[in-house]
N, C-alpha and C positions, 0 to 999 in steps of 0.2 A: 494436553500436549500438543503442539502444532505439528503439522505433517512434516516428516524428517526431510523430505527433498526440498520443501520450500524453506526450511529453516537452513539448510546447507546453502542454497542459493542466496539467502539473504546476507550470510556472513561472508561468502566466498571472496568478495573483493578485499576484505581486511585480513585474510589469512596469511600466514607465512607462505613462502614459496613451496616449502614441503607439504604443509597442509593443504595448499591449494591443489597439488598434484592428487592427493587422495580425493579430495572434494570432486575434482573433474573426473576422475575415475568412477566414482559413485554415480555421478550425475549422467555419465555416458552410458553406463550399463548397471542400473542398480539391481537387476535380477542376478546378474553374474556375482556381484559383490555379496548379495543375500546368501548364495549358495557357496561362498568362499571362506576359507578359514582365515584367521588374522594373518597367518604366515604367508598365504598365497596373495592376499592384497598387499602386504608389506613388499614382497618381492616385485610385484608388478609395478608398485609406485617407487621402487628403488629407495625404500626407506626401512626403518627398523619396526619391530613390534611395539616398543615403547612409544614411537612417534604415533603410530596408529592409535594407541590407547590415549594418548594426549589429545589427538584430534577428536576422539569421541567424547572426552570429558570436556572439550570446548564447546561442543554442542549440548552440553547439559546431561550427557548419557553417563552411566555408571562405567561402561566399557564397551568393548566390541560385540559381545554377545547381544547387548541392548539394540546396538545398531542394527545388527542383522535381523532381529525380531521386528523393529520398527520399519526396515525396508520391506520385509516379507508382508507385513500387514498392510503396508500402503499399496503395494503391488497388488495384493488380494483384493483391496477395494476398488481398484481402477479397472474398470470394464471396458474401457475405450479401445479401439483397434490400435495395433502398433503404429500404423500410418498417421492416426490421428493423435496420438499421445505424444509424438515427437515434435520438436521445434521444426515446423514444416517450411521446406524449401520449395515453394511453388515454382513448377516448370511452365513454360510458355503453352505446353500442350494440355495442361490440367483442365478438365471441363470445370464449368462453374458450379455444377453439382457437388464435385469433389472440393473445390475451394470453400463453398458454403458450409458442407459438413465438418471440414477441417476447422474453419474459423469458429464454428459453433462449439465443437469440442474444445477447442483451445481455450475459448472464453468461459465456458462452464467450468472446465477444471480449475482456471485460475480464480473464478469466483468461489468455487467451493473450497479451495485451498486458503484463499482469504478469510472466508467465513470460519473456517476450522482453526485457523492460528490467531485470529483477531482477539486481543485482550479486552474482554468485555468489562473489566473493572476500570480499565484506562478509558474506554468508551463512556462510561458511567462518570468518571471525573471530567472528562472533556465537556459533556453535556452540562454538568453542573456549573463549570466555568463559563460557558457560553450563555447559560440562562441569567447568571449573576453579572454579566459584563456590561460596562457602561458604554464601551465602543469595541468593536471587533475588526482587527486588521486582517485582510487576506492577502498572502504573498505567494504568487504563483507566475510562471511565464510558460509561453509555448502551449504544448498540450495540456498541461495541468491547469492552466488558466481557464480553459473552457469549463471544467468541472467546478473550480473555485468560483466562478462567476454564477454558476447555477445555485450553488450553496448561499452564497452571498445574497443574491435576489430573492431566494426563498426565505432566508431569515429576515431580511428587509421587509418582506410582505407581512410578516407576523410581528413586526416592531422591534426587531433587534438591529440597532443601528450599527453600520460599519462601512468599510470601503474595500475594494479590491485594487491591489497595487501591482502593475506589471512592469512598470518603469523602476529601476533601482533607485534613482534619485528621489523620486516622490516617495518610495517605500521607505527609504532610511529616515527621511524627514518625519513621516508619519509615525515610524517606530520610536523616534526621539521623543514624541509627544505622549507616548504611552505611560502608565503608572500602574499601581497594584490593582486598580479597579478595571483594567482593561484585559482583553485577550488578543493574542496574535496567533494566526494559524498559518503555517507554512506548508505547501504542497509541492513535492518534487519526487518523481519516481526514483532517480539515482541518489537522492539526498545529498548531492555534490553541487547543485546549481548555486553559484555565488550570489545571484540576484535575489535568491529566496533565503539563503543561509544567513547573509549578512543582516538583513532587517530583522530576522527573527532573533538573532543573537542580541541585536541592539535592544529590541523589545524587552527581552528577558533581563538584560541589564538595568533596564528602567523600571523593572518591578512587574511586568505584565506576566500573566500566565500564558505559557508558549505550548502549541500544539503542533506537532509534526505528523504529516501523512506521507510515508515513503516506503519503498520496498525493501530498504536496507536499514535494519536496526542499529547498525554500528557507523553509520554515515554521519558528516558533519552536520547535516540538518537535525538528525536525531540528538546529537550532542547538545544542541542549541535549545531543546525543547524540554520542558517539564512533563509532557504527557506525549507518548509515542504511540502511534497507530499505524500498524505495517500492512501492506497488501502483499500479495504472493503472485505477481504477474510475471511473465516471461517475455523477453524480447523475441519477436518472430521476423522473419524476412519481411520487409515493407511495412513493419509495425513495431517500431522500436521506441524506447524511452516512454515518454508520457502518453503516446498513441496507444502503445501495449497495455498501458496501465489504467487507461481511463475508465473501463468498466469496473475494475476492482477499486479505484479510487472513488467512483460514484456510490459504489455499495457501502463503503465506510462512511462517506459523507451523508448518505441517505439515513444511516443509523443515528448520526449526530442531529440531522433535522428532525426526524421522527421523535428522538428522546426530548428535544427541546419543546415540540409541540405537545408531547405528553404532559410535560411539567408546567406548562402555561396553557393549558387546554381552553379554558373559558375565554381568555384573551385572544389567543391565537384563532379560535374558531370564529369569533366575531369578526376579526381582521380579514380571515380568509373569506368569509361569507360576503363581506364588503367588497373585497377585491373581486371576486367572482362576478358580483353584480354590476361593478364599474367595467369590467372587461366585456361583459355581455353586450354592453351598448355599442361596441365596436366590432361585433360580429355581423358579418353580411348576411342577409336573409337567404333562405334556401331558394333556388330557381323552381 
């Protein structure tokens, strides 16, 4: 079962207004909710006991007692300081040492939550699709394009043909050329980036296996995918969207890359050795 707070953040944008109030209350002070009765939470949110129960079931929980237990367990596992747990609002007076510690704590927490909630069966299916693909389309823009480029180049180095498209015109043209022998992989933190959603949906219509890497499992990008791989990043001041998600996205994409290398070990090892030898010729000698 994925971490409960990450699960709530992932579905929050698609919740009804009433359910969103409950989600916001939990995310703002999970310890207080873990210590509250269902009646106390309902009163603070201005809603009914039935609505709170429905909210819990929307998260895949049996009811409110299970929510309280999940919150208590997660809070018990988190040994970060309160300052470093929160979405940090850096002030002009914060020393570099605090900024560094806070960034490290934030990134480590996001990586751990991503690992805890990542669907490994979905990862396995994605690896199988990539290994068997005739051609791989990568769709990503802005911050997500950097991590997409990394995976594209690494797969290219081990003989997996593909291309990264950051321009929507080129992306939809390539998507229209896909068929059942191909794979299309779209990366978007929000899952709402039209330049990524549109070509992925087209590739799926053409018969390609589609993979989405996103923070939000109910997003339009997820709806366009056969395989959904979710991250658990949180936006922080000065690090929003794809910038906030890049480390968690890279963790997921690293899993895909290593999985492909494992299944094509002999060929991949030969190509990587040849690539290392080729690149070595372009290293400057030590002084």
